[in-house]
N, C-alpha and C positions, 0 to 999 in steps of 0.2 A: 645643055648644061648652063648653069648660071654660077658665076664666081664673084666673090667679094675679095679683093686683094688689098692687103694692108702692109705697108712698110713697117718694120719693127726693129728695135734694138735687141730684143729678146722676146721669146714667146714660149708658152708651154701649155700642155693639156693635162688636166688633173681629173681622174675618174675615181670616185669613192675614196677621196683623200690620198690617192696615189698618183704621182706624176708619171704619165705614160709616154710623154714626148717633150722635148725641149730643143730650142734652137737659139743661136746667137743672132747677130745682125742678118736681116734678110726679109723674107715675105711670109706673112701668115695668109693662107688662102682658105676661105670657106667655100666649099664646092658642093653644089647640088646636081645630081644626075637626074635628068628628066626622062620620062618614058620615051623610048625610041632613040635615045642617044647611043652612039656606036663608038668603037675604038677610034674611028676616024675623027669623031668629035673630041674625044679625049686627047688625041695627039694634037689636034688643032689648038685646043685651049691651053694645053701645057706649053706648046711652042710659043704661043702668044704671050703667056705669062712670063716665061723665063727670058724672053727677049724684050719685054716692056722696058723702055728707057725711062726709068723713074728714079734713078739714084743720081746724086750730084757728082759731077766731074770736078776737076781742080778749080774751075772757074765758077763753081756753084750752079751750073746749068744741069738740068735733068737730061743727061746724055748717056748714062751707063745702065746696063741691064744687070739682072741678078748674076748672069754668067760673067759679066765684066768685073763685078765686085767680088766674085767667089763667095757670094752670100748663101745662106741656107734658106730652105723653104719648108714650112710646116703646113701640110695639107690636112684639112679637117672636113670630114663629111658633114654636110648641113642640109638635110632634106627640107628644112623649114623655109629655105630660100625659094622653094616651089609653091609656097602658100599663096592661095588666091582668096582674098577677102572682099572681092567686089560685090558679092551677093551675101546678104545676111550678116550675121555677127560671128559666125564660126568659120575660120578659114578652111578651105578645101586643099588637101594635099594630093589630089588625084593625079596631078602632073608628075609627081615624084616617082622615080623608078622603084621597082621592088628591091628590097634591101640586098638580096643575094646578087642580083644583076649589078646593082650599083657598086657593091663591094668589089666585084671583079673588075669593073672599069676603073675604080679608084686605085686598085692594086697595080693596074697596067701602067 
């Protein structure tokens, strides 16, 4: 799995001009599921993300996690994070998991 984690004040997903998800303060996570990833990988990456100490405490130090701040998380499937453009000019997405398998791991 590969993730891009972004702190945000608010975030949303819009599909065909319709908002499908929205959060307040917390984390926007773009997540790619790679071939061979398992539930164990999903558990590991989610535990890692929710416990990352990237929010400021009272002294302005990054000491607090998403759980500590009671923040929200918006998880967005992003297979393009598996893109490999090392050869040629067209990226290969062969490392990305098949959509149905990836959906099951994302829903977990």
